[in-house]
N, C-alpha and C positions, 0 to 999 in steps of 0.2 A: 515439594515433589522431589522424589528420588531420581538419580542419573537415569535409571531404566524407565522410570514413568515419564520422564521428558523425551526420552527417545522414542517411546511408544506414542507419544502425542505427536511428535514430529512424522513419524511413520504414518499416522492417521491423517495428518494434513497433507503429506505426500500423496496419498491415495485418493483422497478427495480432489487434490490439484489435478491428478491424472484423469479422473473422470471430467472435471471442470474443462480441461484442455480438449478432451475428446468431444464434449458436448458443444465446445466453441466452434470446432471445426465442422461439426455436423450443422451448426447454425449457419456457417456460411456457405452451406450447399455442398459440402465435400461428403460423399457417400460414406457414412458410419452408421448403419442400420442398428448397432448395439447402443450408440450414444445418442441416437436421434430422440428418444424419449426425454432425455435430460437437456435438449437443447435450450428449451425455454427457461431453464433456471440456470444457466451458464454463468450469467452475472452474479446472482446470490450466491453462488457456489463458490466462485472465487472471493468475493467481498466479505461474506460472513463466514464461509468454512475453512478458507485458508488465509486471506490477508488479516483478518480480524483475529483469528486463533493464535497467529504468529505474534501479534502485536501485544495481545493480552497476556500471553505467556511470558514475554519479556517484561512486561509491567508487573507480572506475579512475582518473578524473579527479583525485581528491583523491590518490591514491597517485603519480600521475605517471609511472608506469613502464608500457612497452608490454605486460609480462607480465600487468598488471592487467586488460587487456581481454579475456583469455581468458573470463572470468566472463560478461561480457554477450553475447559471441559464443556461448558455449555455451548461455546463456539463450535467445537468438533460435533456435538450432538446437533447442531443446527445444519452442519455440513452433511451429517449421515442422514438427517431427515430429508433433505434434498435430494440425495443420491438413492435412497430406498423409496422415497415417496411416502414415508410414514408421517402422516399429518399430525400425530399426536406430539411428535417432538419439534413441531415449529415455533411454539410459543417459547422454546429455548433461546430464540433469537433476542427476544425482549428480555429475559431473565438474564442472558450473558451481558447484554449491554448495561443493564442494571449492576451487575456484579463488578463491571469495569469503571462504571462511575463511582462505586464505592471505593474501589483500589485506588483510583486517582485522588478522590477526596482524603483517603487515609495518607497518601503519599505527600497531598499538600499540607496537611496538619503537621506532618513531621518536619517539612521544611516548605515555607511558603517561597514560592518563586515564581516568576513570569512563565517560564515553560511549562510549569505544573498548572498554572491557570489555564493556558492553552489546551493542554491535554484534557482537563476537566470539561472546558467548554466543548471541545471535541467529542468527548465520550457522552455528554448531555445531548448532542445533536444526533448522535447514533441512536441513542435511547429513543428519542422522539421518532426517528424514523423506524426503527424496528417495531416500536408498539403500533406504528401506522401500518406497516408492511403485514404484520401478523393480524391486523384487524381488517386485512382486505385492500389495502391501497395498492395500486399498481407499481412496479419497480420504477417507470419512468416518473412517478410522483415524489418517490422517496430518495432516488439517486442524488439529487442535490446535496441532501443531508449526509448521505454516505460519502459523498466527494469531501464535505466538510470535515468529517472525522479523520479521514485519512490525511488531508492536506494539514489539518490543524497538528495531529498527533505528530506527524514527521517533521514539520516546521518547529515543533516544541522541541523535539529531540535535537535538531540542528542548533536552535538557540541555546540550548543548554552547552553545546560544545563552542559556540561562537563567543563565550567568555573569554576563551582563549585569545581571541583577537580584539577584544572589548570594543564592540560597536557602539557609537554614540548612543546616549540614552534617548535623545529623540527618535532615533531609528528603532529603537526597542519599543518604545511607547507607541510609535506609528504601527509597527508590526501588531501590537496588541489590540490596536483600534481597528486594523485590518480583519483580524481574527474575530472580534466580536462582530463586526458588520457582517462578514460572511454568514456567522452562525444566526444572526438575527434575520437575514435575507432568507435563508433556508428554511427557518422556523416559521416564518411569514407565510412561505410557499406550502408548507405542510398544513397550516391551519386554515388554508384558503384566503389568507389577507392579501391585500395588494403587494405584490414583489415584482422584482426585476431580474430576469435571468441574465440580461445584458450587463446590468450593473454587476451581478455576481462574477460574471466573466472579467470584467475590468477589475475587481478585487483579487481574483485569483492569480491574473497577469501581474498586478503589483506585488503580490507575494512570491511569484516567480522572479521577478526583479530584484526584491529584497534579498533572496538567496543567492543571486548571482553577484550581487554586489557586496553583502556582508558575511557570507558563509564561510567557515574555516577551510572549506576546500580551496578558495583561492589561493591561500597561501601554501597548502599541503600538495597542491598539483604541481608544485616546483621540486617535490622531493621524490626520490626515487621508490620502485617497489610498492609495497601496499598502500602508503600514503597517496601515492599518485592515482592508484586504481581506484581507492575508494573517493577521491576528490573527483575523478571522472565521471563516475557513477552519481555523484550528488549533483555535479554542475550539468551535467547532460540530462539528468532528471528535471532539474529546475527549469532548463530550456524547454523541455515538453510542457512543463506546467504553464510557463508563459504562452507557448502556443496555444495550448487548450483555452488559456483564459481569454485571449485575443480572439480566437475562433468562436467561442461562446458569446463575447460581446458583439461580434458582427453578425451572427447568425441566429442566436437565440438557442434554446434546447427544446427540439420537437420532440414527441413522445416516441419516436421511431425514425429510422431513415438512416442515409449516408452520414449527414452531418451529426446525428446523434451518435453513431457508430464512432466517428472521428474524435469527438470531443471526449467520450467516455474512456476510449482506449489511449488517448494522449495522456489522460491523466492516470488511469490504473495501470497501464502497461508501461508507458513512457517515464512517469513520475513515480508511481508506487514500486513497481517491479525493479527498476533500476536501483532505487534505494534498497530493496531487499537484496539485489546482488551485491551493493556496496557495503551493506552493513553484516552479511552473512560470515566473514570472517572474524567479526568481533561478538555476534551474538550467539552463535553455535557454541564457543567455548564457554559462555557465561551460562547458557541455558542447558546445555545436555552435555557438557564437558566433552565436547567433539572438536578438535583442533581442525582449523581449515587454514593452513599455511598458504601464503600468497604464492602464486606461479603466474608467469605472463600469459599462460593458457587461459585464465580467467577472463581476458580481454575478448576471447573469441564468443562466448555466448552474449557478452554486453554487445559486440557488434551485431550480431544476429538479432537482437533485441531491437535496436534503433533501426537497422536497416530493413526488417520486417515491419516495423511501425511507419516508418517513411512510406514504404510502399503501400501499407493498408490505407493510410489518411490519404495518399496520393489517389488510391483508386476509389476511395469514397467521394472525395471532392471533385475528380474528373468524371465519375460515374463510370469507372472501369471494373466491372465484376471480377475480371481474371486477376487483376493487379491486387484487388482487396482480398482475394482467397490467397495469392502468392505471399502477401504480407501476413495473413494469418498463419499460414504453415511455418513460415519463418519464425514467427514468434512462439510458436509451439515448439519448434526445434530450438529455440535459445534455452527453453527450459530444460529439455531432455540434455542439450549440449553443457548447461551449467552444473547439472548432477555428475555427468561424466568427467568435466573439468575437475569439480571439486574431489573427486576420487583420484583422479590423476595427481592433484596437488598434494593430497595426504600421502600418497605413494612414493612422491619424488620430493618430500620434505627434506631440508637439509638437516643433517645429524645436529641433535641438541636443540631442535626448534622448540621455542617457548611460546605456546598459544596465548599466554596471558600477556605477553609483550605486544601483541596486536592492539591493545587498548590505547597504546600510546600514539599510535599512528592515525587514529581516526579524525 
C-alpha cells in the first residue's frame, strides 16, 4: 500500500472512531440524537472498525505483501457497514478475520516464533467470533473471543520485544499455555460447550501479572522521554488488564449491566487504547510515514484516559450513573486530546528529529 493509501486508511479509521465515540456517549444516555441510531453498535464499531483495522494494517506492513492489505480494507468495510447500516457489507467482518489469519500464518512460515504463535491463535479466535457474529450471535456471546484476540495480539507484540530482557524460558512457556487456555475457553463458550467466565478472568489476570513482571517496560520506564512514556502506557494498560481479569473472576460476565460495562471498558479502553497511545509514535512512521515525535504533552491524554476509566468503573460498581457518564466523557475527551497533542508534538519537534530512531525506544 502506498503512503497515500495508508493515510487514507487511517483517515477512514479516524472517521469510524469519531462515530463510535458519539455512539458510545449516546449509549451512556448523553443526548446526541444524530448518534443514537448507532448506539447499539458502539462496541463492534471500535472493536472491528477501529482496533482491528489498525492492528491488521500494522501486520500487513510487517508482511510486506499487497495481499496482506485485504484484512485492513475489509476491516474498514466492516466499520463502514456499521456506520451506514449496509447489511450487505457485514460479512466483511468474517472475511477480514480470515485474511488476518492468513497473514499471521504467512509470517509464521517466514519465521516460527512464540509471539507469532500467539498472534495466530488470537486471529483464529477472532475468526470464530466474527463468523458467529455474522451468523446472528449476540455481541455479548462473542465478546470473550474478541477480548482474546486483542489480548493475545498485544501480548505477542510485547513478547517479541521481551527478548531484549530475556525472560526465563519457563515464563515464556507459561505465557504460551495461558494464551492457549484463554483461546480454548472462549472457543468452548462460542460452541456452547461447558466453559467458565471466572476461569477466563483468572487467566487474563495472570497475563496482566506476566506483563507487569517481564515486560520490557519495567526497564525502559527508568529512561527519559519516549521510552518512559511508552513504558508508562504499557504498564498502566497491563494493570487495567489485571483489574479486568480479577473483576471477571469475581463477578463473571453478564450479558449486560454495570459489571459488564466495567470489565469490557477496562480491557478495551484501559488495556487496548493505552497500548495504542503508547505504540502510536512507533507505528505511524512505519505504516503511513507520519512522524510522531515525543513531547511531554502526550501524557495529558493518557492521564485523561485513566482518570475517565477510573471514574467510569467506579460509577459502574457503585451504581452511580452520573459518575459513569463523567468517565465516558473523559474517555472521549482523551481521544480528541490525543489527536490535538499529536499535532502539537509534530509542530514542536526538535530540528533534525528522526522518526525511525523511535523504534529503538520501545
